[in-house]
ZAMAR-369566 format. One record per residue (C-alpha): residue in three letters; x, y, z. Coordinates in Angstrom, 2 decimals. Layout:
<atom "ALA" <X Y Z>>
...
This chain:
<atom "MET" <35.62 39.53 -35.66>>
<atom "ARG" <37.44 36.90 -37.75>>
<atom "TYR" <36.16 38.50 -41.01>>
<atom "TRP" <37.40 41.89 -39.82>>
<atom "HIS" <40.81 40.39 -38.99>>
<atom "TYR" <41.20 38.86 -42.46>>
<atom "SER" <40.07 42.07 -44.22>>
<atom "PHE" <42.42 44.19 -42.16>>
<atom "CYS" <45.38 41.90 -42.94>>
<atom "ASP" <44.53 41.93 -46.66>>
<atom "SER" <44.43 45.74 -46.62>>
<atom "MET" <47.75 45.90 -44.77>>
<atom "PHE" <49.43 43.60 -47.29>>
<atom "SER" <47.97 45.64 -50.15>>
<atom "ASN" <49.42 48.84 -48.68>>
<atom "GLU" <52.79 47.13 -48.22>>
<atom "GLU" <52.78 46.03 -51.85>>
<atom "LYS" <51.95 49.54 -52.96>>
<atom "ILE" <54.84 50.97 -50.90>>
<atom "LEU" <57.14 48.34 -52.34>>
<atom "ALA" <56.08 49.19 -55.84>>
<atom "ARG" <56.61 52.89 -55.24>>
<atom "ALA" <60.06 52.24 -53.75>>
<atom "GLN" <60.90 50.07 -56.74>>
<atom "SER" <59.87 52.87 -59.09>>
<atom "LEU" <62.28 55.21 -57.32>>
<atom "VAL" <65.09 52.71 -57.73>>
<atom "ASP" <64.28 52.33 -61.42>>
<atom "ARG" <64.77 56.05 -62.04>>
<atom "LYS" <68.01 57.57 -63.21>>
<atom "THR" <70.92 57.96 -60.82>>
<atom "LEU" <71.23 61.03 -58.70>>
<atom "GLU" <74.01 62.46 -60.95>>
<atom "ASP" <71.63 62.47 -63.87>>
<atom "LEU" <68.87 64.28 -61.92>>
<atom "ASP" <68.58 67.99 -61.62>>
<atom "LYS" <67.52 69.78 -58.52>>
<atom "LYS" <63.88 69.62 -59.34>>
<atom "GLY" <64.01 65.89 -59.85>>
<atom "LEU" <65.73 65.40 -56.51>>
<atom "GLN" <63.03 67.36 -54.77>>
<atom "VAL" <60.36 65.14 -56.33>>
<atom "ILE" <62.18 62.01 -55.24>>
<atom "PHE" <62.69 63.44 -51.75>>
<atom "LYS" <59.00 64.21 -51.37>>
<atom "GLU" <58.14 60.77 -52.67>>
<atom "TYR" <60.55 59.26 -50.15>>
<atom "GLN" <58.91 61.25 -47.36>>
<atom "ARG" <55.54 59.86 -48.30>>
<atom "LEU" <57.00 56.38 -48.41>>
<atom "THR" <58.47 56.90 -44.95>>
<atom "GLN" <55.11 58.09 -43.61>>
<atom "ASP" <53.24 55.23 -45.23>>
<atom "TYR" <55.76 52.76 -43.93>>
<atom "GLY" <55.45 54.24 -40.44>>
<atom "LEU" <51.70 53.82 -40.59>>
<atom "LEU" <52.20 50.29 -41.84>>
<atom "LEU" <54.49 49.50 -38.90>>
<atom "ALA" <51.93 50.96 -36.50>>
<atom "ASP" <49.26 48.74 -38.04>>
<atom "MET" <51.57 45.76 -37.75>>
<atom "LYS" <52.23 46.50 -34.07>>
<atom "PHE" <48.48 46.89 -33.45>>
<atom "ILE" <47.76 43.62 -35.22>>
<atom "THR" <50.60 41.94 -33.33>>
<atom "LYS" <49.15 43.08 -30.02>>
<atom "ILE" <45.71 41.85 -31.00>>
<atom "GLY" <47.23 38.59 -32.13>>
<atom "ASP" <49.08 38.24 -28.85>>
<atom "ARG" <45.90 38.88 -26.91>>
<atom "LEU" <43.94 36.48 -29.03>>
<atom "GLN" <46.69 33.90 -28.67>>
<atom "HIS" <46.67 34.42 -24.91>>
<atom "LYS" <42.90 33.97 -24.81>>
<atom "LEU" <43.17 30.98 -27.07>>
<atom "ASN" <45.82 29.44 -24.85>>
<atom "SER" <43.65 30.14 -21.80>>
<atom "LEU" <40.65 28.55 -23.52>>
<atom "ASN" <42.76 25.59 -24.52>>
<atom "GLU" <43.93 25.18 -20.93>>
<atom "ARG" <40.35 25.40 -19.60>>
<atom "LEU" <39.18 23.04 -22.33>>
<atom "THR" <41.94 20.62 -21.42>>
<atom "GLU" <41.02 20.93 -17.72>>
<atom "LYS" <37.33 20.37 -18.48>>
<atom "THR" <38.21 17.42 -20.68>>
<atom "VAL" <40.24 15.92 -17.84>>
<atom "GLN" <37.36 16.55 -15.45>>
<atom "LEU" <34.89 14.97 -17.86>>
<atom "GLU" <37.13 11.97 -18.27>>
<atom "HIS" <37.41 11.70 -14.49>>
<atom "ALA" <33.63 12.06 -14.15>>
<atom "LYS" <33.17 9.47 -16.85>>
<atom "ASP" <35.43 7.08 -14.97>>
<atom "LEU" <33.52 7.77 -11.74>>
<atom "ILE" <30.18 7.20 -13.48>>
<atom "GLN" <31.48 3.95 -14.89>>
<atom "VAL" <32.64 2.86 -11.44>>
<atom "GLN" <29.26 3.81 -9.95>>
<atom "ASN" <27.44 2.01 -12.74>>
<atom "ASN" <29.49 -1.08 -12.07>>
<atom "LYS" <28.70 -0.83 -8.36>>
<atom "LEU" <24.99 -0.29 -9.10>>
<atom "GLN" <24.94 -3.23 -11.46>>
<atom "SER" <26.65 -5.37 -8.84>>
<atom "ALA" <24.23 -4.14 -6.15>>
<atom "LYS" <21.29 -4.78 -8.48>>
<atom "GLU" <22.41 -8.32 -9.15>>
<atom "GLU" <23.00 -8.90 -5.45>>
<atom "LEU" <19.58 -7.43 -4.59>>
<atom "GLU" <17.86 -9.54 -7.23>>
<atom "GLU" <19.54 -12.62 -5.83>>
<atom "LYS" <18.45 -11.67 -2.29>>
<atom "VAL" <14.90 -11.03 -3.52>>
<atom "LYS" <14.85 -14.43 -5.20>>
<atom "GLU" <16.21 -16.07 -2.08>>
<atom "ARG" <13.71 -14.20 0.12>>
<atom "THR" <10.88 -15.10 -2.24>>
<atom "ARG" <11.88 -18.76 -1.99>>
<atom "GLU" <11.97 -18.47 1.80>>
<atom "LEU" <8.53 -16.77 1.85>>
<atom "GLU" <7.08 -19.38 -0.48>>
<atom "LYS" <8.44 -22.13 1.73>>
<atom "ALA" <7.18 -20.35 4.86>>
<atom "TYR" <3.78 -19.91 3.25>>
<atom "SER" <3.72 -23.57 2.24>>
<atom "ASP" <4.76 -24.57 5.78>>
<atom "LEU" <2.08 -22.26 7.18>>
<atom "LEU" <-0.59 -23.86 5.02>>
<atom "VAL" <0.54 -27.26 6.21>>
<atom "SER" <0.57 -26.06 9.84>>
<atom "ASN" <-2.89 -24.50 9.48>>
<atom "GLN" <-4.20 -27.67 7.95>>
<atom "GLU" <-2.65 -29.73 10.73>>
<atom "LEU" <-4.06 -27.33 13.32>>
<atom "ASP" <-7.50 -27.49 11.75>>
<atom "ASP" <-7.31 -31.25 11.67>>
<atom "PHE" <-6.20 -31.30 15.28>>
<atom "VAL" <-9.01 -28.98 16.39>>
<atom "TYR" <-11.54 -30.99 14.44>>
<atom "ASN" <-10.36 -34.34 15.74>>
<atom "ALA" <-9.84 -33.07 19.30>>
<atom "SER" <-13.29 -31.48 19.32>>
<atom "HIS" <-14.84 -34.70 18.12>>
<atom "ASP" <-12.86 -36.76 20.61>>
<atom "LEU" <-13.76 -34.45 23.49>>
<atom "LYS" <-17.39 -34.01 22.49>>
<atom "GLY" <-18.20 -37.69 23.07>>
<atom "PRO" <-17.12 -37.81 26.74>>
<atom "ILE" <-18.73 -34.44 27.45>>
<atom "VAL" <-22.06 -35.55 25.96>>
<atom "ARG" <-21.89 -38.70 28.09>>
<atom "LEU" <-21.09 -36.56 31.14>>
<atom "ILE" <-24.11 -34.38 30.42>>
<atom "GLY" <-26.23 -37.52 30.12>>
<atom "LEU" <-24.95 -38.82 33.46>>
<atom "CYS" <-25.75 -35.49 35.07>>
<atom "ASN" <-29.29 -35.67 33.72>>
<atom "VAL" <-29.69 -39.22 35.08>>
<atom "GLY" <-28.20 -38.18 38.43>>
<atom "LEU" <-30.55 -35.20 38.73>>
<atom "GLN" <-33.50 -37.50 38.15>>
<atom "GLU" <-32.44 -40.20 40.61>>
<atom "ILE" <-30.60 -38.34 43.36>>
<atom "GLU" <-32.73 -36.57 45.96>>
<atom "ASP" <-30.00 -35.03 48.10>>
<atom "GLU" <-30.21 -31.26 47.55>>
<atom "LYS" <-26.48 -30.67 47.97>>
<atom "SER" <-25.60 -33.42 45.50>>
<atom "MET" <-28.17 -32.07 43.05>>
<atom "LYS" <-26.64 -28.61 43.36>>
<atom "TYR" <-23.20 -29.90 42.42>>
<atom "LEU" <-24.60 -32.01 39.62>>
<atom "SER" <-26.41 -28.95 38.23>>
<atom "MET" <-23.20 -26.94 38.34>>
<atom "LEU" <-21.33 -29.77 36.66>>
<atom "GLN" <-24.05 -30.04 34.03>>
<atom "GLU" <-23.90 -26.30 33.31>>
<atom "ILE" <-20.10 -26.38 32.93>>
<atom "SER" <-20.39 -29.42 30.67>>
<atom "ASN" <-22.97 -27.63 28.53>>
<atom "GLN" <-20.63 -24.64 28.24>>
<atom "MET" <-17.79 -26.91 27.19>>
<atom "ASN" <-20.09 -28.64 24.71>>
<atom "ASP" <-21.12 -25.27 23.26>>
<atom "MET" <-17.49 -24.23 22.91>>
<atom "LEU" <-16.52 -27.47 21.15>>
<atom "GLY" <-19.56 -27.11 18.91>>
<atom "GLY" <-18.46 -23.58 18.08>>
<atom "LEU" <-14.95 -24.73 17.18>>
<atom "LEU" <-16.38 -27.42 14.92>>
<atom "HIS" <-18.64 -24.84 13.24>>
<atom "ILE" <-15.66 -22.52 12.66>>
<atom "ASN" <-13.59 -25.36 11.23>>
<atom "ASN" <-16.43 -26.43 8.93>>
<atom "LEU" <-17.06 -22.83 7.93>>
<atom "LYS" <-13.42 -22.28 6.96>>
<atom "HIS" <-13.45 -25.30 4.62>>
<atom "SER" <-16.99 -24.90 3.32>>
<atom "ILE" <-17.69 -24.12 -0.32>>
<atom "VAL" <-20.34 -21.47 -0.94>>
<atom "THR" <-23.32 -22.97 -2.77>>
<atom "PRO" <-25.92 -20.27 -3.46>>
<atom "ASP" <-29.56 -21.29 -3.52>>
<atom "LYS" <-32.98 -19.77 -2.89>>
<atom "VAL" <-33.23 -18.82 0.79>>
<atom "LEU" <-36.32 -17.59 2.60>>
<atom "VAL" <-34.74 -15.19 5.09>>
<atom "ASN" <-37.82 -15.05 7.33>>
<atom "GLY" <-37.79 -18.84 7.69>>
<atom "VAL" <-34.10 -18.83 8.66>>
<atom "LEU" <-34.77 -16.21 11.35>>
<atom "GLU" <-37.63 -18.23 12.84>>
<atom "GLU" <-35.45 -21.35 12.89>>
<atom "VAL" <-32.61 -19.54 14.62>>
<atom "LEU" <-34.92 -18.04 17.25>>
<atom "GLY" <-36.16 -21.55 18.02>>
<atom "ASN" <-32.56 -22.69 18.64>>
<atom "LEU" <-31.95 -20.21 21.47>>
<atom "THR" <-33.29 -22.67 24.05>>
<atom "LYS" <-30.02 -22.74 26.01>>
<atom "PHE" <-30.66 -19.16 27.12>>
<atom "LYS" <-33.31 -20.21 29.61>>
<atom "LYS" <-33.26 -16.97 31.55>>
<atom "PHE" <-33.72 -14.80 28.45>>
<atom "ASP" <-37.15 -13.74 27.31>>
<atom "LEU" <-37.34 -14.01 23.51>>
<atom "SER" <-39.98 -11.30 23.53>>
<atom "GLN" <-37.07 -8.90 24.17>>
<atom "ILE" <-36.11 -9.36 20.48>>
<atom "ASN" <-37.70 -7.15 17.83>>
<atom "ILE" <-37.26 -8.11 14.18>>
<atom "GLU" <-38.13 -5.83 11.26>>
<atom "ALA" <-37.82 -7.45 7.83>>
<atom "PRO" <-39.74 -7.45 4.54>>
<atom "GLU" <-42.33 -10.21 4.31>>
<atom "LEU" <-41.32 -13.23 2.24>>
<atom "LEU" <-37.80 -11.92 1.65>>
<atom "ILE" <-36.22 -14.48 -0.69>>
<atom "ILE" <-32.61 -14.10 -1.72>>
<atom "ARG" <-29.99 -16.27 -3.39>>
<atom "SER" <-27.37 -17.22 -0.81>>
<atom "ASP" <-25.78 -20.14 1.02>>
<atom "LEU" <-28.38 -21.42 3.50>>
<atom "GLU" <-25.97 -23.02 6.01>>
<atom "ILE" <-23.59 -20.08 6.12>>
<atom "LEU" <-26.44 -17.57 6.43>>
<atom "ARG" <-27.98 -19.67 9.26>>
<atom "THR" <-24.59 -19.76 11.05>>
<atom "LEU" <-24.29 -15.97 10.72>>
<atom "PHE" <-27.76 -15.34 12.16>>
<atom "GLN" <-27.31 -17.95 14.91>>
<atom "ASN" <-24.08 -16.42 16.18>>
<atom "ILE" <-25.15 -12.77 16.03>>
<atom "PHE" <-28.30 -13.70 17.96>>
<atom "GLU" <-26.29 -15.67 20.54>>
<atom "TYR" <-23.89 -12.75 21.02>>
<atom "CYS" <-26.73 -10.28 21.47>>
<atom "VAL" <-28.68 -12.50 23.87>>
<atom "ALA" <-25.57 -13.20 25.96>>
<atom "ASN" <-24.54 -9.54 26.18>>
<atom "SER" <-27.80 -7.56 26.15>>
<atom "ILE" <-29.45 -6.00 29.18>>
<atom "PRO" <-33.19 -6.85 29.40>>
<atom "GLN" <-35.52 -3.85 29.31>>
<atom "GLU" <-38.66 -3.49 31.41>>
<atom "SER" <-40.29 -1.40 28.72>>
<atom "GLY" <-39.32 -1.91 25.12>>
<atom "LYS" <-37.02 -4.39 23.42>>
<atom "ALA" <-33.43 -5.19 24.33>>
<atom "ILE" <-32.46 -6.34 20.82>>
<atom "HIS" <-33.53 -4.81 17.50>>
<atom "PHE" <-32.95 -6.57 14.19>>
<atom "ASN" <-33.59 -4.54 11.05>>
<atom "LEU" <-33.18 -6.14 7.60>>
<atom "LYS" <-33.44 -4.04 4.44>>
<atom "ILE" <-32.29 -3.94 0.81>>
<atom "GLU" <-30.11 -1.02 -0.26>>
<atom "LYS" <-28.34 -0.73 -3.63>>
<atom "GLN" <-28.08 -4.47 -4.28>>
<atom "PHE" <-26.96 -5.16 -0.68>>
<atom "LEU" <-28.72 -6.89 2.20>>
<atom "ILE" <-28.17 -4.61 5.21>>
<atom "ILE" <-28.62 -6.11 8.67>>
<atom "GLU" <-28.62 -3.54 11.46>>
<atom "VAL" <-28.43 -5.01 14.96>>
<atom "THR" <-28.94 -2.71 17.94>>
<atom "LEU" <-28.79 -4.00 21.51>>
<atom "PHE" <-28.88 -2.51 24.97>>
<atom "CYS" <-25.58 -3.44 26.62>>
<atom "SER" <-22.53 -2.08 28.36>>
<atom "LYS" <-20.44 0.34 26.27>>
<atom "ILE" <-17.70 -1.28 24.18>>
<atom "PRO" <-14.52 0.84 24.41>>
<atom "ASP" <-13.37 2.39 21.12>>
<atom "LYS" <-9.91 0.87 21.50>>
<atom "VAL" <-11.31 -2.68 21.15>>
<atom "LYS" <-13.69 -2.06 18.24>>
<atom "GLN" <-11.64 -4.37 16.01>>
<atom "GLU" <-10.46 -6.76 18.71>>
<atom "ILE" <-14.01 -7.87 19.51>>
<atom "PHE" <-14.01 -9.77 16.21>>
<atom "ASN" <-10.98 -11.83 17.28>>
<atom "LEU" <-11.42 -15.43 18.30>>
<atom "PHE" <-12.18 -15.94 22.05>>
<atom "TYR" <-12.45 -12.19 22.74>>
<atom "ARG" <-15.14 -11.75 25.38>>
<atom "THR" <-17.06 -8.55 26.12>>
<atom "SER" <-18.89 -9.89 29.16>>
<atom "ASN" <-18.67 -12.55 31.87>>
<atom "ASN" <-21.82 -14.32 30.77>>
<atom "PRO" <-20.98 -18.07 30.78>>
<atom "HIS" <-22.94 -18.49 27.53>>
<atom "HIS" <-20.66 -15.95 25.84>>
<atom "THR" <-17.87 -18.08 24.33>>
<atom "GLY" <-15.96 -15.30 22.59>>
<atom "MET" <-16.42 -17.08 19.27>>
<atom "GLU" <-19.72 -15.54 18.18>>
<atom "LEU" <-18.52 -12.31 16.52>>
<atom "TYR" <-15.50 -14.08 15.03>>
<atom "THR" <-17.89 -16.60 13.45>>
<atom "VAL" <-20.19 -13.81 12.22>>
<atom "SER" <-17.25 -12.04 10.61>>
<atom "LEU" <-16.01 -15.28 9.01>>
<atom "ALA" <-19.49 -16.13 7.69>>
<atom "ALA" <-19.98 -12.60 6.28>>
<atom "GLU" <-16.58 -12.82 4.58>>
<atom "LYS" <-17.53 -16.19 3.06>>
<atom "LEU" <-20.67 -14.59 1.59>>
<atom "GLY" <-18.65 -11.69 0.17>>
<atom "GLY" <-19.75 -9.21 2.83>>
<atom "LYS" <-18.47 -7.64 6.02>>
<atom "VAL" <-19.49 -6.80 9.60>>
<atom "ALA" <-18.53 -3.79 11.68>>
<atom "LEU" <-19.34 -2.21 15.00>>
<atom "SER" <-20.99 1.01 13.86>>
<atom "CYS" <-21.10 2.72 17.24>>
<atom "SER" <-21.21 1.98 20.95>>
<atom "GLU" <-22.64 4.46 23.43>>
<atom "LYS" <-23.38 4.31 27.12>>
<atom "ASN" <-26.28 1.86 26.90>>
<atom "THR" <-26.39 0.69 23.29>>
<atom "SER" <-24.17 -0.84 20.63>>
<atom "LYS" <-24.96 -1.11 16.93>>
<atom "PHE" <-23.58 -3.64 14.47>>
<atom "ILE" <-24.01 -3.42 10.71>>
<atom "ILE" <-23.68 -6.53 8.54>>
<atom "THR" <-23.49 -5.89 4.80>>
<atom "LEU" <-24.06 -8.80 2.39>>
<atom "PRO" <-24.25 -8.73 -1.38>>
<atom "GLU" <-27.74 -10.07 -2.17>>
<atom "ILE" <-29.44 -11.41 -5.24>>
<atom "LEU" <-33.20 -11.12 -5.14>>
<atom "VAL" <-34.97 -14.09 -6.66>>
């Protein structure tokens, strides 16, 4: 369009120059008195052509003027819009700058709050560690302090039961002895938990079958339970590399939980232990006949002092201790399922066969 405009203007100016030259040639001719009739006619015709050409030239100039006016109008309109957009962009730029300043200020404020909160959390964590240590020390010391008098009380009950012949007195002494034994078991459990928390895992060769036999021999406090109700399936001479004390604690507590909560069976076994090796893991499946454990407490049963029965030998620490021992050995324990008459636990431990 611009090229056409320049070419058209050049052509118009060329025509104007030609008309000017032709008019100048007429002026340069002789005066009218010196011309004859024929010469006047030639000049008249030439003048007519000049008039026509000049008229066309004026029309072109008007056309170009109109186009120029329109272009100027559009250019003015574009300039106005450009000016408006420029103002808007400047305004947007100012807003962006203001927002950036606010964001920067908010960022700095947030970073300061995060630092302050981090300091508070670090202090709270440090205080918590101190509190936990103090609590552990208190439990340990209190358990030791209480265990002495309770052991002496159990001894006195034993002496009284041997020397006293009055049936009523013997009944009360037996009840007192049983309660003292329960308290002694609970204090012993707390001491085991405290020792387990602070123990350092020291792997060594462990004969799993020997640990199981030892644990079964320690279930003497369950006088009313027939150990023949326990069925154990394990590979012969299963030797693994693990921490002996922690593994013994795990087995002891899972056995005590099962014995305290199982329902004896007239035909068959009440407790089934199945040990097997699967993909570099020692899998311990424990199935026992017992009351159904509701689904809503599947995780709560592993909390400290959570009881699933009213058996006085059930302290509520057994499954918590099993879970803690399994975690110490790098494994885990879970209640796989619990139906109307059976519950199944699965303990998974990373094992290293020797």
